[in-house]
RODO-217069 format. One line per 4 residues: their letters; for each residue x, y, z of C-alpha. Coordinates in steps of 0.05 Angstrom, whole numbers, plus 5000, padded with zeros to 4 digits. Example, Ala and Ser with C-alpha at 12.3 -4.5 7.8 and 13.67 -1.06 7.14 Angstrom:
<nodes>
AS> 5246,4910,5156  5273,4979,5143
</nodes>
This chain:
<nodes>
MTVL> 1614,4832,1948  1689,4806,1915  1726,4849,1883  1705,4815,1813
GRLW> 1646,4823,1828  1639,4891,1838  1687,4906,1770  1634,4857,1735
RRAP> 1570,4904,1752  1617,4974,1753  1662,4965,1686  1623,4948,1620
AWRF> 1692,4953,1584  1725,4898,1632  1665,4855,1620  1670,4862,1557
CLVT> 1738,4836,1543  1735,4781,1597  1673,4755,1541  1717,4766,1485
AVAC> 1775,4735,1506  1731,4673,1539  1699,4666,1464  1764,4678,1419
TGLA> 1798,4625,1465  1738,4575,1451  1746,4583,1372  1821,4576,1380
AMFP> 1813,4505,1410  1763,4490,1362  1786,4509,1294  1862,4514,1298
PSLP> 1899,4551,1246  1932,4505,1195  2012,4505,1173  2030,4535,1111
HMPS> 2035,4493,1046  2055,4499,0974  2011,4474,0927  2016,4419,0876
LHPA> 2025,4419,0802  2021,4362,0761  2050,4386,0698  2018,4335,0648
GTAP> 1952,4322,0692  1961,4248,0675  2006,4191,0691  2052,4163,0632
GGKT> 2002,4127,0588  1959,4179,0588  1921,4144,0647  1895,4194,0702
AAAA> 1953,4188,0760  1917,4171,0827  1969,4186,0889  2025,4206,0855
QYRS> 1999,4263,0832  2017,4331,0869  1950,4332,0893  1931,4391,0934
QPAP> 1893,4430,0875  1957,4465,0847  1924,4533,0808  1850,4516,0789
VPDD> 1827,4580,0769  1784,4607,0829  1712,4610,0816  1683,4667,0864
HGLL> 1751,4687,0901  1797,4699,0840  1813,4734,0777  1824,4703,0708
HLPP> 1855,4745,0648  1864,4715,0579  1909,4775,0554  1900,4801,0483
PGPD> 1963,4790,0442  2020,4832,0476  2095,4856,0483  2143,4804,0467
RQGI> 2166,4768,0523  2240,4734,0523  2305,4729,0568  2288,4752,0642
IPYA> 2223,4770,0657  2194,4796,0736  2142,4749,0766  2122,4749,0832
GRQV> 2172,4798,0861  2232,4740,0830  2264,4738,0770  2237,4682,0714
PLPA> 2290,4667,0653  2251,4643,0595  2280,4591,0540  2305,4628,0485
GIWH> 2247,4655,0432  2190,4700,0432  2140,4686,0488  2070,4720,0502
ELVI> 2028,4712,0559  1960,4664,0546  1929,4670,0612  1938,4702,0681
ARAG> 1903,4686,0751  1907,4716,0814  1877,4662,0867  1845,4677,0933
GPEQ> 1856,4656,0996  1909,4659,1048  1964,4645,0991  1939,4694,0943
QQVM> 1971,4652,0885  1985,4681,0819  1990,4641,0757  2018,4657,0690
LLDR> 2020,4604,0623  2058,4640,0562  2067,4609,0501  2118,4608,0439
IENS> 2088,4593,0369  2123,4592,0313  2089,4584,0239  2025,4566,0275
HLTG> 2055,4515,0312  2064,4509,0386  2138,4508,0406  2134,4517,0487
LVLL> 2091,4530,0544  2115,4561,0608  2070,4555,0673  2082,4597,0734
ISPA> 2055,4585,0785  2079,4625,0855  2042,4666,0917  2034,4745,0917
PLSG> 2096,4777,0937  2060,4808,0995  2024,4749,1017  2074,4720,1069
AAGQ> 2070,4652,1048  2114,4602,1053  2139,4524,1030  2119,4470,1058
VGLP> 2166,4425,1103  2163,4360,1067  2197,4348,0997  2151,4382,0950
PPCT> 2114,4329,0912  2142,4339,0841  2213,4326,0874  2191,4254,0888
DPGR> 2139,4238,0839  2140,4168,0813  2119,4182,0739  2175,4224,0730
LVGH> 2225,4202,0682  2289,4236,0719  2296,4289,0764  2348,4322,0812
ITPA> 2336,4342,0879  2398,4395,0915  2403,4375,0983  2396,4422,1044
LPGD> 2457,4467,1071  2475,4457,1141  2433,4508,1179  2374,4520,1126
SPLT> 2305,4526,1140  2264,4465,1146  2222,4498,1090  2286,4506,1040
HECW> 2274,4462,0982  2301,4457,0911  2294,4402,0858  2274,4393,0783
AITP> 2239,4338,0753  2215,4320,0677  2155,4293,0667  2122,4265,0600
ADMR> 2060,4305,0581  2000,4273,0534  1978,4350,0501  1908,4322,0483
DMAT> 1892,4289,0550  1912,4344,0578  1863,4391,0539  1813,4348,0563
HSSN> 1828,4318,0634  1885,4362,0667  1858,4383,0736  1891,4444,0721
EVLK> 1838,4497,0692  1890,4549,0668  1929,4497,0618  1863,4471,0602
RGLA> 1838,4544,0579  1913,4560,0554  1904,4496,0505  1833,4511,0492
RLGE> 1848,4589,0466  1908,4558,0419  1860,4518,0386  1816,4578,0374
MHIA> 1872,4611,0343  1890,4547,0293  1962,4531,0329  1976,4467,0319
VPDQ> 1996,4437,0384  2044,4370,0390  2011,4299,0419  2071,4291,0465
MLGV> 2114,4350,0507  2157,4341,0547  2146,4381,0621  2206,4400,0661
SFVR> 2185,4429,0720  2232,4473,0769  2217,4479,0848  2244,4524,0897
SNDA> 2216,4537,0955  2238,4571,1034  2217,4603,1087  2204,4671,1047
GWQV> 2166,4638,0994  2155,4585,0938  2147,4580,0868  2139,4522,0815
ATML> 2153,4544,0737  2140,4483,0686  2167,4494,0615  2129,4444,0571
LPDR> 2179,4429,0504  2163,4386,0442  2185,4316,0455  2200,4311,0374
HLTP> 2269,4267,0378  2283,4292,0455  2309,4237,0493  2306,4251,0574
HRTE> 2382,4251,0570  2385,4314,0527  2332,4345,0575  2369,4322,0632
DWAT> 2427,4367,0609  2393,4422,0586  2350,4423,0658  2414,4417,0698
RFAI> 2446,4477,0655  2379,4517,0668  2363,4505,0738  2422,4557,0754
PMHK> 2384,4613,0731  2318,4594,0748  2370,4588,0827  2386,4658,0819
GFDH> 2326,4687,0793  2289,4659,0856  2345,4694,0891  2330,4758,0859
TLTP> 2408,4754,0835  2404,4739,0753  2439,4776,0697  2431,4770,0625
ADLP> 2506,4743,0631  2481,4694,0664  2427,4667,0600  2471,4659,0544
PAVA> 2449,4619,0482  2483,4560,0513  2432,4556,0565  2371,4577,0538
RDPV> 2368,4550,0476  2322,4496,0472  2351,4418,0481  2375,4390,0415
</nodes>
């Protein structure tokens, strides 16, 4: 009898390890692991003109509230939030004003996404929404190799992509983009359940919501994580040019907040206040 034959008969632990190794190798061949990716987000949920976008949207189901593997929380009115807030292990600068948490969601799955929607209300009128999406700090999720869709979305009015530096990881991306938002259409047709829940809740509180807003999305990613922060502001008499000037200024504290180097001195009133 060969040495392998004797081992097979006399060493049950060896037999178990061999069978397990063969089975795991077969499973790995049939179900290879997928690459990490950043979820998608189209702030308005529609293309310009109120029609649902097809291929142009940030497609991979951004932050829908998970039904069986996540948690949705509608917090009661809490303390005022303003200035710089901690979020998902990073810092997030808020535009000027008093903000409150409107919807909080935590998604399960490999990336364990965290989602927060904040509102700014003045005299029973909505003057701003901030939607934050990021993986949990300990999830180990990274960005994606290609440019995130908001950076190149053909539906954007204007945008800016920060060029990668020599030696940067291929997962390093940074951009901002301005997109029109039809709030009536979003309330009923948006694929983002957090936004829909938030708008429904504002309706229950009898808060007047503008028909049109401008969404400014700031996207940052690297091999240590990613973040999508969308600021929805009433368009009023805003023009893309004025909003572009504001986004260019506000991108600096957003960048520092992602790197956790943001200080109050980086968020003076001239930077924080809404575009005028």
